[in-house]
C-alpha positions as CSV (number, residue, x, y, z in Angstrom):
1,X,0.0,0.2,0.2
2,X,1.0,3.7,-0.5
3,X,0.2,7.2,-1.6
4,X,-0.3,8.6,-5.1
5,X,-1.6,11.8,-6.3
6,X,-0.7,15.1,-4.5
7,X,-2.3,18.0,-2.6
8,X,-3.2,20.2,-5.5
9,X,-5.7,22.6,-7.5
10,X,-6.3,19.6,-9.4
11,X,-7.2,17.6,-6.9
12,X,-10.5,16.4,-8.5
13,X,-8.3,13.9,-10.8
14,X,-5.0,13.8,-8.7
15,X,-5.9,14.1,-5.4
16,X,-4.2,11.9,-2.9
17,X,-5.2,8.5,-1.8
18,X,-4.3,5.2,-0.7
19,X,-3.6,2.6,-3.1
20,X,-2.6,-0.8,-2.9
21,X,-0.1,-2.7,-4.9
22,X,1.5,-6.4,-5.0
23,X,3.7,-7.9,-8.0
24,X,2.6,-10.6,-9.9
25,X,5.8,-12.2,-10.2
26,X,7.7,-13.8,-7.2
27,X,8.1,-16.3,-4.1
28,X,5.7,-16.3,-0.9
29,X,7.8,-14.1,0.4
30,X,8.9,-11.7,-2.1
31,X,6.5,-10.1,-5.2
32,X,7.6,-7.9,-8.0
33,X,6.6,-6.9,-11.4
34,X,9.0,-6.3,-13.9
35,X,8.6,-2.8,-16.3
36,X,10.5,-1.4,-19.2
37,X,13.6,0.3,-18.7
38,X,12.7,2.6,-21.6
39,X,9.7,4.0,-23.8
40,X,8.5,1.5,-26.7
41,X,10.8,2.7,-29.6
42,X,9.7,3.1,-32.9
43,X,11.9,0.6,-33.9
44,X,10.3,-1.9,-31.1
45,X,7.0,-0.8,-32.5
46,X,7.1,-1.7,-35.9
47,X,9.1,-4.6,-35.4
48,X,6.5,-6.3,-33.6
49,X,3.6,-4.8,-36.1
50,X,5.4,-5.8,-39.1
51,X,3.5,-8.1,-41.4
52,X,6.6,-9.6,-42.4
53,X,10.8,-10.0,-41.5
54,X,10.8,-7.7,-45.1
55,X,8.7,-5.1,-43.3
56,X,10.9,-5.0,-40.1
57,X,12.4,-1.6,-39.6
58,X,16.3,-0.7,-40.9
59,X,18.0,1.2,-37.7
60,X,18.3,5.0,-38.4
61,X,18.1,7.9,-36.0
62,X,14.3,8.3,-36.1
63,X,13.6,4.6,-35.0
64,X,15.5,5.3,-31.8
65,X,12.7,7.9,-31.1
66,X,9.9,6.7,-28.9
67,X,7.0,5.6,-30.9
68,X,4.4,8.1,-30.5
69,X,0.9,9.1,-32.3
70,X,-1.0,6.1,-31.3
71,X,-4.4,5.5,-29.7
72,X,-5.1,3.3,-26.8
73,X,-6.2,0.5,-29.0
74,X,-2.4,0.5,-30.6
75,X,-1.0,0.0,-27.8
76,X,-3.3,-2.9,-26.5
77,X,-2.4,-3.9,-30.5
78,X,0.9,-3.8,-30.1
79,X,1.1,-6.2,-26.7
80,X,-1.3,-8.1,-28.2
81,X,0.9,-9.1,-31.2
82,X,3.7,-9.0,-28.6
83,X,2.2,-11.9,-26.7
84,X,1.5,-13.8,-29.9
85,X,4.6,-13.9,-30.8
86,X,6.3,-14.6,-27.3
87,X,4.1,-17.5,-27.2
88,X,4.5,-18.8,-31.3
89,X,7.2,-20.9,-30.5
90,X,9.2,-23.2,-28.1
91,X,11.9,-20.3,-27.6
92,X,9.8,-17.2,-26.9
93,X,8.5,-18.1,-22.9
94,X,12.3,-19.0,-22.8
95,X,13.0,-15.6,-20.9
96,X,10.1,-15.7,-18.5
97,X,10.4,-19.2,-17.5
98,X,13.7,-18.6,-16.6
99,X,12.2,-16.2,-14.1
100,X,10.1,-18.8,-12.9
101,X,6.7,-17.0,-14.6
102,X,3.9,-19.0,-15.8
103,X,1.4,-18.1,-18.2
104,X,3.0,-14.4,-18.5
105,X,2.5,-12.1,-20.8
106,X,3.0,-8.3,-21.7
107,X,0.4,-5.7,-21.0
108,X,0.3,-1.8,-20.3
109,X,0.9,-0.7,-17.0
110,X,-1.5,0.1,-14.5
111,X,-1.8,3.3,-13.0
112,X,-0.6,2.4,-9.8
113,X,2.3,0.5,-11.1
114,X,3.3,3.2,-13.2
115,X,3.1,5.5,-10.5
116,X,5.1,3.2,-7.8
117,X,7.7,2.9,-10.4
118,X,8.1,6.7,-11.6
119,X,8.2,7.6,-7.5
120,X,11.4,5.6,-7.4
121,X,9.5,2.7,-5.9
122,X,11.7,0.7,-2.9
123,X,14.8,2.3,-4.4
124,X,13.8,5.7,-1.9
125,X,12.4,6.5,1.2
126,X,8.8,6.6,1.9
127,X,9.3,9.8,2.4
128,X,11.0,10.3,-0.9
129,X,8.3,8.4,-2.5
130,X,5.7,11.1,-1.4
131,X,7.4,13.7,-3.0
132,X,5.7,14.7,-6.2
133,X,8.8,14.1,-8.1
134,X,11.8,11.4,-7.4
135,X,14.8,12.6,-5.4
136,X,16.9,14.8,-8.4
137,X,20.0,16.8,-7.2
138,X,21.4,17.6,-10.6
139,X,17.7,19.2,-12.0
140,X,14.5,18.3,-13.8
141,X,17.3,19.5,-16.8
142,X,19.1,16.1,-16.3
143,X,16.2,13.7,-16.7
144,X,13.3,14.9,-18.5
145,X,13.0,16.6,-22.2
146,X,10.2,19.2,-21.6
147,X,8.8,21.7,-23.8
148,X,11.8,24.8,-23.5
149,X,15.0,26.3,-25.6
150,X,17.3,24.5,-23.4
151,X,15.1,21.0,-23.6
152,X,13.0,19.2,-26.1
153,X,12.1,22.5,-28.1
154,X,8.8,21.1,-29.0
155,X,10.5,17.8,-30.7
156,X,10.6,14.2,-29.3
157,X,13.9,13.2,-28.3
158,X,15.9,9.5,-28.4
159,X,15.0,7.5,-25.7
160,X,17.2,7.2,-22.7
161,X,19.6,10.4,-23.3
162,X,18.4,11.4,-19.9
163,X,19.3,10.1,-16.6
164,X,17.9,7.8,-15.2
165,X,15.6,7.6,-12.1
166,X,16.1,5.8,-8.8
167,X,15.0,2.7,-9.9
168,X,16.4,2.8,-13.4
169,X,13.7,4.2,-15.6
170,X,14.2,6.4,-18.4
171,X,12.2,8.9,-19.1
172,X,9.4,8.9,-17.0
173,X,8.9,12.7,-16.8
174,X,8.8,14.1,-20.2
175,X,9.1,12.8,-23.7
176,X,6.5,11.0,-24.5
177,X,3.7,11.0,-22.4
178,X,2.6,6.9,-21.5
179,X,-0.9,5.1,-21.7
180,X,-1.6,3.4,-18.9
181,X,-3.8,0.1,-19.2
182,X,-6.9,1.7,-16.5
183,X,-9.8,4.1,-18.2
184,X,-9.9,7.4,-16.1
185,X,-11.8,8.0,-13.5
186,X,-11.7,11.6,-10.9
187,X,-11.0,11.0,-7.4
188,X,-12.9,12.2,-4.4
189,X,-11.5,13.3,-0.8
190,X,-9.9,9.4,-0.5
191,X,-10.6,7.0,-3.8
192,X,-11.2,7.1,-6.9
193,X,-14.9,8.2,-8.4
194,X,-17.0,5.7,-9.8
195,X,-17.5,7.1,-13.6
196,X,-15.6,6.0,-15.9
197,X,-14.4,7.8,-18.6
198,X,-11.6,8.1,-21.4
199,X,-7.9,6.3,-21.2
200,X,-4.8,7.7,-19.2
201,X,-1.5,9.0,-20.3
202,X,1.1,9.8,-17.5
203,X,4.6,11.3,-17.0
204,X,3.7,14.3,-19.3
205,X,5.3,14.7,-22.6
206,X,7.9,17.0,-24.1
207,X,5.0,19.6,-25.3
208,X,4.5,20.4,-21.7
209,X,6.3,22.8,-19.3
210,X,8.7,22.1,-16.2
211,X,6.3,22.5,-13.4
212,X,3.7,20.3,-14.9
213,X,6.0,17.1,-15.0
214,X,5.6,14.8,-11.6
215,X,4.9,11.5,-10.5
216,X,1.0,12.4,-10.0
217,X,0.2,14.4,-13.4
218,X,-2.0,12.4,-15.4
219,X,-4.4,13.5,-18.5
220,X,-7.3,12.1,-19.3
221,X,-8.1,11.9,-23.5
222,X,-11.1,9.9,-25.2
223,X,-10.6,6.3,-26.8
224,X,-12.8,8.0,-29.9
225,X,-13.0,11.5,-31.5
226,X,-14.9,13.6,-33.9
227,X,-11.5,15.3,-34.2
228,X,-9.8,12.1,-36.0
229,X,-12.6,10.8,-37.4
230,X,-12.4,7.6,-34.6
231,X,-9.9,6.3,-32.1
232,X,-7.7,9.7,-30.9
233,X,-4.2,9.7,-30.9
234,X,-1.8,12.7,-30.8
235,X,1.5,12.8,-31.4
236,X,2.9,13.2,-28.3
237,X,1.7,9.7,-26.4
238,X,3.8,6.4,-26.1
239,X,3.9,3.8,-24.4
240,X,5.9,1.4,-21.8
241,X,5.2,-2.2,-21.1
242,X,4.9,-4.4,-18.0
243,X,5.3,-8.4,-17.8
244,X,2.5,-9.6,-15.4
245,X,0.7,-13.1,-14.9
246,X,-2.7,-14.1,-13.8
247,X,-3.4,-13.3,-10.3
248,X,-4.5,-17.2,-9.9
249,X,-2.0,-19.4,-11.0
250,X,-3.0,-22.3,-12.9
251,X,-2.2,-25.4,-10.5
252,X,-3.8,-23.0,-7.6
253,X,-5.8,-25.4,-5.3
254,X,-9.0,-22.8,-5.2
255,X,-10.3,-25.2,-2.9
256,X,-7.7,-24.7,-0.3
257,X,-7.5,-21.3,-0.7
258,X,-11.9,-20.7,-0.4
259,X,-11.2,-23.3,3.0
260,X,-8.4,-20.8,4.6
261,X,-10.5,-18.0,3.8
262,X,-13.8,-19.3,5.4
263,X,-11.7,-20.3,8.5
264,X,-10.6,-16.7,8.7
265,X,-13.6,-15.5,8.2
266,X,-15.3,-17.1,10.9
267,X,-13.0,-16.2,13.3
268,X,-13.7,-12.8,15.3
269,X,-11.0,-10.2,13.8
270,X,-9.6,-9.6,17.4
271,X,-8.2,-13.6,17.3
272,X,-6.0,-13.0,15.0
273,X,-3.8,-11.1,16.3
274,X,-3.4,-12.5,19.8
275,X,-3.0,-15.9,18.4
276,X,0.2,-14.4,16.6
277,X,1.7,-12.4,19.8
278,X,1.0,-15.9,21.6
279,X,2.9,-18.0,18.9
280,X,5.7,-15.4,19.5
281,X,5.9,-15.4,23.3
282,X,5.9,-19.7,22.6
283,X,9.0,-19.3,20.3
284,X,10.5,-16.8,23.1
285,X,10.3,-19.6,25.8
286,X,11.7,-22.1,23.3
287,X,14.6,-20.1,22.2
288,X,17.9,-20.5,24.0
289,X,19.6,-17.4,22.1
290,X,19.0,-14.4,25.1
291,X,19.5,-11.7,22.4
292,X,17.0,-13.4,20.1
293,X,14.4,-14.3,22.9
294,X,14.7,-10.2,24.1
295,X,14.0,-9.4,20.3
296,X,10.9,-11.8,19.6
297,X,9.5,-10.7,23.4
298,X,9.7,-6.7,22.0
299,X,8.1,-7.8,19.1
300,X,5.5,-9.6,21.2
301,X,4.6,-6.8,23.5
302,X,5.3,-4.1,20.3
303,X,2.5,-6.7,18.7
304,X,0.4,-6.8,21.3
305,X,0.1,-3.1,21.6
306,X,-0.6,-2.3,18.0
307,X,-3.2,-4.7,18.2
308,X,-4.6,-3.0,21.3
309,X,-4.5,0.7,19.7
310,X,-6.3,-0.8,16.6
311,X,-9.1,-2.4,18.7
312,X,-9.6,1.0,20.3
313,X,-9.8,3.3,17.4
314,X,-12.2,0.6,15.7
315,X,-14.6,-0.1,18.9
316,X,-14.7,4.0,19.0
317,X,-15.9,4.0,14.9
318,X,-18.4,1.6,15.7
319,X,-19.8,3.1,18.8
320,X,-19.3,6.7,16.8
321,X,-21.4,4.6,14.1
322,X,-24.0,3.3,16.8
323,X,-24.4,6.7,18.1
324,X,-25.0,8.5,14.6
325,X,-27.7,5.7,13.4
326,X,-29.5,6.7,16.7
327,X,-29.8,10.2,15.9
328,X,-31.1,9.6,12.7
329,X,-33.4,7.3,13.7
330,X,-34.9,10.0,16.4
331,X,-35.1,12.4,13.1
332,X,-36.9,10.2,11.4
333,X,-39.1,9.9,14.1
334,X,-39.7,13.8,14.3
335,X,-39.9,14.0,10.7
336,X,-42.2,11.2,10.8
337,X,-44.7,13.2,13.2
338,X,-44.1,16.9,11.6
339,X,-46.0,14.9,8.0
340,X,-48.3,13.6,9.9
341,X,-49.6,16.8,11.3
342,X,-49.1,18.8,8.0
343,X,-51.1,15.8,6.4
344,X,-54.0,15.9,8.7
345,X,-54.1,19.7,8.0
346,X,-54.0,19.0,4.3
347,X,-57.2,17.2,4.6
348,X,-59.0,20.2,5.2
349,X,-59.9,21.4,1.6
350,X,-61.0,24.8,3.2
351,X,-57.7,25.1,5.4
352,X,-56.2,28.8,4.0
353,X,-52.9,27.6,4.5
354,X,-53.0,24.9,2.1
355,X,-50.4,26.1,-0.2
356,X,-48.2,27.2,2.1
357,X,-48.3,24.0,4.0
358,X,-48.1,22.0,0.8
359,X,-44.5,23.4,0.2
360,X,-43.9,22.1,4.0
361,X,-45.0,18.7,3.6
362,X,-42.8,19.0,0.3
363,X,-39.6,20.0,2.2
364,X,-40.1,18.0,4.9
365,X,-40.4,14.8,3.4
366,X,-37.3,15.3,1.7
367,X,-35.8,15.9,5.0
368,X,-37.0,12.7,5.7
369,X,-36.0,10.5,2.7
370,X,-32.4,11.8,3.0
371,X,-32.4,10.4,6.9
372,X,-34.2,7.3,5.2
373,X,-31.5,6.5,3.2
374,X,-29.1,7.2,5.3
375,X,-30.6,5.2,8.5
376,X,-30.9,2.3,6.2
377,X,-27.1,2.3,5.0
378,X,-25.9,2.7,8.3
379,X,-27.8,-0.6,10.0
380,X,-26.8,-2.6,6.8
381,X,-23.1,-1.6,7.4
382,X,-23.1,-2.6,11.1
383,X,-25.2,-5.6,10.6
384,X,-22.6,-6.4,7.8
385,X,-19.4,-5.7,9.2
386,X,-19.5,-5.7,12.8
387,X,-22.9,-7.1,13.7
388,X,-21.0,-9.0,16.5
389,X,-19.4,-6.2,18.5
390,X,-22.7,-4.0,17.9
391,X,-24.2,-5.2,21.5
392,X,-21.4,-4.1,23.9
393,X,-20.4,-0.8,21.7
394,X,-24.2,0.1,22.3
395,X,-24.1,-0.9,26.2
396,X,-21.2,1.5,26.4
397,X,-23.1,4.6,24.1
398,X,-26.1,4.1,26.6
399,X,-24.0,4.4,29.9
400,X,-22.3,7.4,28.2
401,X,-25.4,9.0,27.0
402,X,-26.8,8.2,30.9
403,X,-23.4,9.7,32.2
404,X,-23.9,12.9,30.0
405,X,-27.7,13.5,31.0
406,X,-29.0,12.9,27.5
407,X,-30.6,9.4,28.2
408,X,-33.8,10.5,25.7
409,X,-31.2,9.0,23.0
410,X,-30.8,5.7,24.8
411,X,-34.3,4.1,23.0
412,X,-32.6,4.8,19.9
413,X,-29.5,3.5,20.2
414,X,-31.4,0.5,21.9
415,X,-33.6,0.2,18.8
416,X,-30.1,0.5,16.6
417,X,-29.1,-2.7,18.5
418,X,-32.4,-4.5,17.7
419,X,-32.2,-3.5,14.3
420,X,-28.6,-4.5,13.6
421,X,-29.6,-7.9,14.8
422,X,-32.5,-8.7,13.0
423,X,-30.8,-7.4,9.8
424,X,-28.0,-9.5,10.8
425,X,-30.1,-12.4,11.1
426,X,-31.7,-12.2,7.9
427,X,-35.2,-11.1,9.6
428,X,-35.6,-7.7,8.5
429,X,-33.9,-6.8,5.4
430,X,-36.2,-4.4,3.3
431,X,-35.6,-1.0,3.3
432,X,-39.3,-0.4,3.9
433,X,-39.5,-2.6,6.7
434,X,-36.4,-1.2,8.7
435,X,-38.0,2.2,9.0
436,X,-41.0,0.8,9.8
437,X,-39.3,-0.4,13.1
438,X,-38.5,3.1,13.7
439,X,-41.6,5.4,12.7
440,X,-44.8,2.6,12.6
441,X,-46.0,1.0,9.5
442,X,-48.7,2.1,7.4
443,X,-47.2,5.5,6.8
444,X,-47.6,6.6,3.0
445,X,-44.6,8.3,3.5
446,X,-42.3,5.3,4.0
């Protein structure tokens, strides 16, 4: 897991957020992924896409440039053709087999894979990797081609002619903007937005100013456009490839994996860390090495303390969710009573304030609907994620309310507890039935 993005005016598309990354290649203790040191050159692209050996390019200065002016589909077709060549004969997969890769293939990098590598990967510290650019004591001009008189001067440059980033990659900033596998999504406060857009290019290009080049910059391009009368491509975009493999290998015992997951899920989450701490304690008792014994004891205490801290945070979050649900239940009751009072007035056709009260009814109904959605979401979330921990947490919330002379909320907390239990058991799962438990049945606005 690591932080990607940055804090900037472009937060709607580059906002900082946590992302998870795991290499598809490696052993049980070490995983990695392979990413191209260079952008794909014109020579490489044309050789892969050639229909015959006669069409393969002859080396010339232009062939050393990154291949640009391609669409997302061109990049996908390049990887497809390269994979077809790899699998066409017995020697094509030799390099992958030598690395212990089963069912390996070439593809575009994901956004997270690209950004992690561009920032320097594990070759830099966590703090350095969080910066907008990887460490470069000699300045950007030594590492990137960008739009300036002393740099690219508006033209793409040969690959690998600038210094490498800490991970050994060339041209991650500038030169060709690199197409990635993922479709574009905007960013919210801490995650990607749900809406899917066009495709993404990363790193900036030779036509971008120096200030725009960093690890977080991302641009959206349309898959198709009227401008290009079809697939969209511009002269600044190129590609870099990665080597991956299937997440679930062909020889994986899926049945055993499912059984292991079921066993873990059947245990309360707070039993796993104490068991690990206990195992460390037993190891410490069994070892005769005094230094190792001290290290194991220290690690056991550190693990136990961290587990207790996390448990405390989770308990506080659950108590907060229960209290918020109780407050929403109270609002639902108040809104329902207001709707009932207004509705009784509206039944009188001769009532002078009919028009005013109709507007009041509509406003109160909108308020009711808002809390209705949020309350049912809260019940569902508590029942799904923390049903077993709700009863003791609800009791503590009730005690805290009594201590603060806020006992009027206690019945609503107990109501939340009952409804979470009923939802978790499958007794009451329909939204209408959940709300009926709060406001009573036969309400026309439920």
